[in-house]
C-alpha positions in Angstrom: 53.2 -117.7 -69.1 51.7 -114.7 -70.7 47.9 -114.7 -70.0 45.4 -113.5 -72.5 44.3 -109.8 -72.3 41.2 -109.1 -70.9 38.0 -108.9 -73.5 36.8 -105.6 -73.9 33.1 -105.0 -72.4 30.4 -103.1 -74.3 30.2 -99.9 -72.8 26.5 -100.5 -72.6 26.5 -103.8 -70.8 28.5 -102.1 -67.9 26.9 -100.6 -64.8 27.1 -96.7 -64.7 30.0 -96.9 -62.5 32.3 -99.6 -61.2 32.8 -100.7 -57.7 30.8 -99.5 -54.7 30.7 -96.6 -52.9 28.6 -93.2 -52.9 26.4 -92.1 -55.4 28.4 -91.1 -58.6 29.0 -87.4 -59.1 28.3 -87.9 -62.8 26.4 -89.6 -65.2 27.3 -90.8 -68.6 25.3 -88.5 -70.1 26.8 -85.7 -68.4 30.4 -86.6 -69.8 29.1 -87.4 -73.1 27.5 -84.1 -73.1 30.9 -82.4 -72.0 32.5 -84.1 -74.9 30.2 -83.2 -77.5 30.7 -79.4 -76.4 34.3 -79.8 -76.9 34.2 -81.7 -80.0 31.5 -79.1 -81.6 33.7 -76.3 -80.4 37.2 -77.7 -81.2 36.8 -80.9 -83.2 37.1 -84.6 -82.4 40.7 -84.4 -82.1 40.5 -82.2 -79.2 38.5 -84.6 -77.4 40.5 -86.2 -74.5 39.6 -87.3 -70.7 41.7 -84.6 -69.5 39.6 -81.7 -71.3 36.4 -83.7 -70.5 37.3 -83.6 -66.7 38.3 -80.1 -66.9 34.8 -79.3 -68.2 33.2 -81.1 -65.6 35.5 -80.0 -62.9 37.0 -83.2 -61.7 40.0 -85.3 -62.1 40.9 -87.1 -65.1 41.7 -90.4 -63.3 38.1 -90.2 -61.9 36.6 -90.6 -65.3 37.9 -93.9 -66.0 35.3 -95.1 -63.3 32.7 -94.4 -65.4 34.2 -94.6 -68.9 37.2 -97.0 -69.4 38.6 -96.5 -72.7 38.4 -93.3 -75.3 36.6 -95.8 -77.6 34.0 -95.6 -75.2 33.7 -92.0 -74.9 33.3 -91.7 -78.7 30.5 -94.3 -78.5 28.9 -92.0 -75.8 29.2 -89.0 -77.8 27.7 -90.6 -80.9 24.8 -92.1 -79.1 24.0 -88.8 -77.5 23.8 -86.8 -80.6 21.8 -89.7 -82.1 19.1 -88.9 -79.6 18.1 -85.9 -81.6 16.2 -87.9 -84.4 12.3 -87.2 -84.7 10.3 -90.4 -85.5 7.0 -89.4 -86.8 4.5 -92.2 -87.6 5.9 -93.9 -90.8 3.4 -92.6 -93.8 3.2 -95.8 -95.7 5.6 -94.1 -98.6 9.0 -95.8 -97.6 10.7 -93.7 -100.1 9.4 -90.4 -98.5 10.5 -91.9 -95.0 13.6 -92.7 -95.8 14.3 -89.4 -97.6 13.1 -87.3 -94.8 15.3 -89.6 -92.2 18.3 -89.0 -94.6 17.9 -85.2 -94.3 17.7 -85.2 -90.6 20.7 -87.1 -90.5 22.5 -84.3 -92.9 21.2 -81.8 -90.5 22.5 -83.6 -87.4 26.1 -84.0 -89.1 26.1 -80.3 -89.9 25.5 -79.6 -86.6 28.0 -81.8 -85.3 30.7 -82.1 -88.1 32.7 -84.7 -86.3 30.1 -87.3 -86.6 31.2 -88.6 -90.0 34.3 -89.6 -88.6 32.8 -92.1 -86.2 30.1 -93.5 -88.8 31.3 -96.9 -88.5 30.0 -100.4 -87.2 31.8 -99.7 -84.0 29.3 -97.2 -82.9 26.6 -98.7 -84.7 24.6 -100.5 -81.9 24.2 -98.3 -79.0 20.7 -97.3 -77.6 19.7 -94.5 -79.6 21.4 -96.1 -82.8 19.2 -99.3 -82.3 16.3 -97.2 -82.0 17.1 -95.4 -85.3 17.6 -98.9 -86.9 14.3 -100.0 -85.7 12.4 -97.0 -87.0 14.1 -97.0 -90.3 13.0 -100.8 -90.7 9.6 -100.0 -89.8 9.4 -97.1 -92.5 10.2 -100.6 -94.8 7.4 -102.9 -93.5 5.6 -102.7 -96.7 8.4 -103.8 -98.8 8.7 -107.5 -99.8 12.2 -107.7 -99.1 14.5 -109.7 -96.6 15.6 -108.0 -93.6 19.0 -108.3 -94.7 18.5 -106.4 -97.9 16.4 -103.9 -95.7 19.7 -103.5 -93.8 22.0 -102.8 -96.7 19.8 -100.2 -98.1 19.8 -98.4 -94.6 23.6 -98.7 -94.8 23.7 -97.4 -98.5 21.7 -94.5 -97.6 23.9 -93.7 -94.7 26.5 -94.2 -96.9 25.4 -91.4 -99.4 24.5 -89.2 -96.3 28.1 -89.3 -94.7 30.2 -89.0 -98.0 27.9 -86.2 -99.0 28.1 -84.1 -95.8 31.9 -85.3 -95.0 32.6 -83.3 -98.7 30.4 -80.7 -98.0 32.0 -80.3 -94.3 35.8 -80.5 -95.9 35.0 -77.9 -98.7 33.8 -75.3 -96.2 37.1 -76.1 -93.9 39.3 -75.7 -96.7 37.4 -72.3 -98.0 38.0 -71.1 -94.2 41.6 -72.0 -94.4 42.5 -70.1 -97.6 44.9 -67.2 -97.5 42.7 -65.3 -99.9 38.8 -64.9 -100.6 36.9 -68.3 -102.0 36.1 -65.8 -105.0 39.4 -65.2 -105.4 40.1 -68.8 -105.4 37.2 -69.7 -107.5 37.9 -67.2 -110.2 41.8 -68.7 -110.4 40.5 -72.1 -110.7 37.9 -71.4 -113.4 40.5 -69.5 -115.6 42.7 -72.3 -115.6 39.8 -75.0 -116.2 38.3 -72.6 -119.2 42.4 -72.8 -120.6 42.3 -76.7 -120.4 38.9 -77.2 -121.7 39.4 -74.7 -125.0 42.7 -76.7 -125.7 40.4 -79.2 -127.4 41.7 -82.3 -125.4 38.3 -82.9 -123.6 35.6 -82.6 -125.7 33.0 -84.2 -123.7 33.9 -82.0 -120.8 33.8 -79.1 -123.1 30.1 -80.1 -123.7 29.3 -80.8 -120.5 30.7 -77.0 -119.2 28.8 -75.7 -122.4 25.4 -76.6 -120.9 23.8 -74.2 -118.1 23.0 -75.7 -115.4 21.6 -72.9 -113.7 22.6 -72.0 -109.7 24.0 -75.1 -108.2 21.6 -76.6 -105.9 23.4 -78.5 -103.1 20.2 -79.9 -101.3 18.8 -81.1 -104.9 22.1 -82.6 -105.6 21.7 -84.7 -102.3 18.1 -85.6 -103.3 19.0 -87.0 -106.4 22.0 -89.0 -104.8 19.4 -90.7 -102.5 16.6 -91.0 -105.5 19.2 -93.1 -107.3 19.9 -95.4 -104.3 16.2 -96.0 -103.6 15.6 -96.4 -107.3 18.0 -99.2 -107.4 16.4 -101.1 -104.5 12.8 -100.5 -105.9 13.6 -102.6 -108.9 
């Protein structure tokens, strides 16, 4: 008879190191910091138990005493960088507080460009992420809404941040990978677009491009996207 597979444990419910013996040589914080350094330098796909072990100067198999699965390693990494949030006393202006928190998240994701890939409920309940959620809810204390609705709003704000930053990162990575300059790429695409608009097949797009938007303000676009989400909640 084939037995059922073992039920996985939440990494935070496990002791720092399984089994008895001498004091552990490393902490989870050490391991997470090493993995974050690798991901920051080489990308998330470069993170492996072997590379983390080499970074720490230990054997690969010994790390499994601390971190049983790679998914646990990802969770440790996400929690480690989430410790970087600042939590000022809520101002009483819930919109301003959530926008400030979202700006922090955007800046953090640009420092650790692998973070958007791990923005998932799987990594949503580590100690520092729970602290983040508790703070975000405290900013909404004065809002007359159910906690479920408040959690939905926080999720929507995080979705805007993650999507926006993911696009920013992808655009920057594509520009770096081009065999020609970004200016040359932009010029070629602009020439093509101008020709298409001049064909008369896209009158609404022609009207849109005829407007002078001024310099592109990515921070302003980000803030307006957040405002639209917050406006829908405030109705």
